[in-house]
N, CA, C and O of each residue as an XYZ file, in Angstrom:
256
protein
N      -5.194     -2.574     -6.774
C      -5.042     -1.278     -7.803
C      -3.730     -2.281     -8.268
O      -3.158     -2.204     -9.355
N      -3.424     -3.179     -7.238
C      -1.365     -3.329     -7.646
C      -1.660     -4.081     -9.161
O      -1.316     -3.670    -10.269
N      -2.096     -4.798     -8.963
C      -2.376     -6.090     -9.956
C      -3.249     -5.213    -11.347
O      -3.659     -5.678    -12.410
N      -3.304     -3.885    -10.841
C      -3.494     -3.356    -12.097
C      -2.628     -2.467    -12.186
O      -3.279     -1.429    -12.065
N      -1.346     -2.140    -12.349
C      -0.200     -2.200    -11.523
C       0.490     -3.118    -13.085
O       0.393     -2.700    -14.239
N       0.885     -3.887    -12.823
C       1.319     -5.216    -13.229
C       1.193     -5.569    -14.161
O       2.102     -5.880    -14.930
N      -0.941     -5.673    -14.542
C      -0.829     -5.688    -15.858
C      -1.111     -4.996    -17.022
O      -1.869     -5.182    -17.975
N       0.082     -3.741    -16.547
C      -0.855     -2.963    -18.045
C       0.228     -2.038    -17.979
O       0.232     -0.970    -18.591
N       1.522     -2.608    -16.937
C       2.617     -2.484    -16.799
C       3.764     -2.990    -18.237
O       3.453     -1.832    -18.514
N       4.550     -3.434    -19.160
C       5.077     -3.430    -19.475
C       6.213     -3.976    -18.579
O       6.621     -3.023    -17.913
N       7.285     -5.736    -18.106
C       7.382     -5.514    -18.066
C       8.734     -4.646    -17.551
O       8.892     -4.561    -16.333
N       9.498     -4.142    -18.246
C      10.752     -3.128    -18.485
C      10.537     -2.115    -17.933
O      11.526     -1.483    -17.562
N       9.038     -1.498    -17.627
C       9.354     -0.346    -16.997
C       8.690     -0.254    -15.089
O       8.580      0.602    -14.211
N       8.412     -1.689    -15.272
C       8.179     -1.926    -13.800
C       8.869     -1.243    -12.482
O       8.513     -0.841    -11.374
N      10.307     -1.371    -13.409
C      10.584     -0.936    -11.827
C      11.130      1.184    -12.254
O      11.194      2.290    -11.717
N      11.315      0.624    -13.281
C      10.985      3.009    -13.484
C       9.858      3.547    -12.366
O       9.813      4.395    -11.475
N       8.686      2.203    -13.151
C       7.376      2.923    -12.131
C       7.544      3.075    -10.567
O       7.277      4.045     -9.857
N       7.842      2.364    -10.375
C       8.880      1.480     -8.198
C       9.438      3.245     -8.822
O       8.583      3.997     -9.289
N      10.643      3.602     -8.750
C      11.756      3.995     -8.811
C      10.601      5.485     -8.203
O      10.414      5.942     -7.075
N       9.877      5.973     -9.952
C       9.169      7.112     -9.628
C       8.041      7.567     -8.514
O       7.918      8.717     -8.094
N       7.124      6.264     -8.063
C       6.459      5.834     -6.869
C       7.499      6.109     -5.280
O       7.173      7.121     -4.660
N       8.337      5.505     -4.838
C       9.491      6.025     -4.066
C       9.893      7.479     -4.499
O      10.229      7.920     -3.400
N      10.060      8.409     -5.296
C      10.029     10.087     -5.650
C       8.927     10.376     -5.383
O       8.955     11.587     -5.602
N       8.036     10.173     -5.090
C       6.757     10.663     -4.487
C       6.776     10.421     -2.997
O       6.554     11.459     -2.374
N       6.945      9.520     -2.356
C       6.560      9.284     -1.523
C       8.254     10.346      0.028
O       8.353     11.095      1.000
N       8.902      9.670     -0.770
C      10.414     10.706     -0.101
C      10.050     12.648     -0.324
O      10.610     13.626      0.172
N       8.868     12.523     -1.299
C       9.240     14.026     -2.025
C       9.143     14.925     -0.695
O       9.685     16.030     -0.698
N       8.466     14.468      0.425
C       7.756     15.736      1.527
C       9.932     15.153      3.031
O      10.267     15.774      4.041
N      10.605     14.033      2.466
C      11.714     14.527      3.652
C      10.561     12.661      4.634
O      10.893     12.290      5.759
N       9.875     12.230      4.166
C       9.065     11.688      5.653
C       8.959     10.624      5.110
O       9.198     10.632      3.902
N       8.686      9.696      5.557
C       7.957      8.141      5.093
C       7.221      8.422      6.154
O       7.559      9.091      7.131
N       5.948      7.768      5.897
C       4.898      7.095      7.283
C       4.927      5.806      6.920
O       5.280      5.348      5.834
N       4.490      5.161      8.001
C       4.613      2.957      7.961
C       3.639      2.670      6.870
O       3.661      1.512      6.451
N       2.577      3.698      6.193
C       1.628      3.726      5.867
C       2.251      3.976      4.058
O       1.780      3.444      3.053
N       3.245      4.803      4.128
C       4.175      4.789      3.247
C       4.779      3.326      2.446
O       4.705      2.586      1.464
N       5.482      3.637      3.880
C       6.647      2.071      3.645
C       5.746      0.560      3.247
O       5.949     -0.476      2.615
N       4.828      1.091      3.927
C       3.411     -0.385      3.696
C       2.860     -0.667      2.575
O       2.385     -1.760      2.270
N       2.920      0.847      1.544
C       2.624      0.497      0.071
C       3.920      1.062     -0.753
O       3.705      1.580     -1.849
N       5.447      0.967     -0.188
C       6.350      0.509     -1.171
C       6.472     -0.852     -1.171
O       6.224     -1.501     -2.187
N       6.916     -1.491      0.116
C       7.018     -3.234      0.541
C       6.132     -3.427     -0.759
O       6.660     -4.073     -1.664
N       4.748     -2.908     -0.978
C       3.693     -4.135     -1.538
C       3.668     -3.654     -3.087
O       2.894     -4.358     -3.735
N       4.120     -2.936     -3.637
C       3.960     -1.966     -4.947
C       5.448     -2.918     -4.776
O       5.150     -4.079     -4.494
N       6.812     -2.724     -4.867
C       7.700     -3.556     -5.545
C       7.384     -5.060     -5.114
O       8.342     -5.618     -5.649
N       6.736     -5.967     -4.560
C       6.660     -6.953     -4.957
C       5.558     -7.578     -5.983
O       5.594     -8.400     -6.898
N       4.325     -6.580     -5.218
C       3.463     -6.680     -6.381
C       3.303     -6.322     -8.629
O       2.355     -6.284     -9.414
N       5.197     -6.110     -8.790
C       5.035     -5.281     -9.512
C       6.427     -6.568     -9.322
O       7.207     -6.295    -10.234
N       6.818     -7.418     -8.770
C       7.830     -9.089     -9.511
C       9.130     -7.920     -9.250
O       9.778     -8.011    -10.293
N       9.521     -7.324     -8.747
C      10.488     -6.278     -8.227
C      10.910     -7.079     -7.141
O      10.235     -7.415     -6.168
N      13.174     -7.609     -7.630
C      13.382     -7.498     -6.755
C      13.294     -7.539     -5.558
O      12.116     -7.362     -5.252
N      14.232     -7.751     -4.271
C      14.180     -7.489     -2.960
C      15.828     -6.188     -2.357
O      16.047     -5.583     -1.307
N      16.661     -6.310     -3.797
C      17.831     -6.075     -3.555
C      17.565     -5.038     -4.236
O      17.547     -3.931     -3.697
N      17.222     -5.268     -6.005
C      16.247     -3.725     -6.991
C      15.345     -2.862     -5.521
O      15.797     -1.954     -4.824
N      14.466     -3.298     -5.456
C      13.520     -2.008     -4.401
C      15.130     -1.831     -3.450
O      16.065     -1.102     -3.780
N      15.092     -2.344     -2.754
C      16.450     -1.343     -1.684
C      16.895     -0.490     -2.436
O      16.539      0.688     -2.449
N      18.381     -1.406     -3.705
C      18.028     -0.100     -4.368
C      18.108      1.151     -4.515
O      18.907      2.061     -4.295
N      16.225      0.855     -5.301
C      15.986      2.368     -6.334
C      15.968      3.047     -4.553
O      16.848      3.877     -4.323
N      15.290      2.796     -3.730
C      14.778      3.093     -2.067
C      16.714      4.307     -2.032
O      16.965      5.497     -2.227
N      17.433      3.251     -1.728
C      18.695      4.393     -1.280
C      18.822      5.558     -2.345
O      19.112      6.713     -2.034
N      18.569      5.121     -3.653
C      18.769      5.880     -4.680
C      18.250      7.675     -4.214
O      18.700      8.820     -4.263
N      17.156      7.008     -3.818
C      15.456      7.826     -4.689
C      16.268      8.856     -2.529
O      16.652     10.018     -2.659
N      16.298      8.646     -2.027
C      16.529      8.550     -0.561
C      17.701      9.624     -0.199
O      17.712     10.440      0.723
N      18.943      9.315     -1.461
C      20.131     10.271     -1.665
C      19.387     11.611     -2.484
O      19.601     12.638     -1.840
N      18.655     11.839     -3.607
C      18.088     12.334     -4.684
C      17.161     13.370     -4.051
O      16.651     14.334     -4.623
N      16.989     12.894     -2.374
C      15.536     13.719     -2.108
C      16.344     14.487     -0.842
O      15.758     15.324     -0.154
């Protein structure tokens, strides 16, 4: 699934896709270990740096 997402998304939309996924994970106010693992795997599969991924998670946490 991650490879399909990576191949189908233009490079400039990968961070946005990660932000949307993070927003959906955080929407219910809790993050399970499975969801955390999903987000970790996703940012790596999309080739997003850990620093950017962390910033996205922090912003989405504030938003939610």
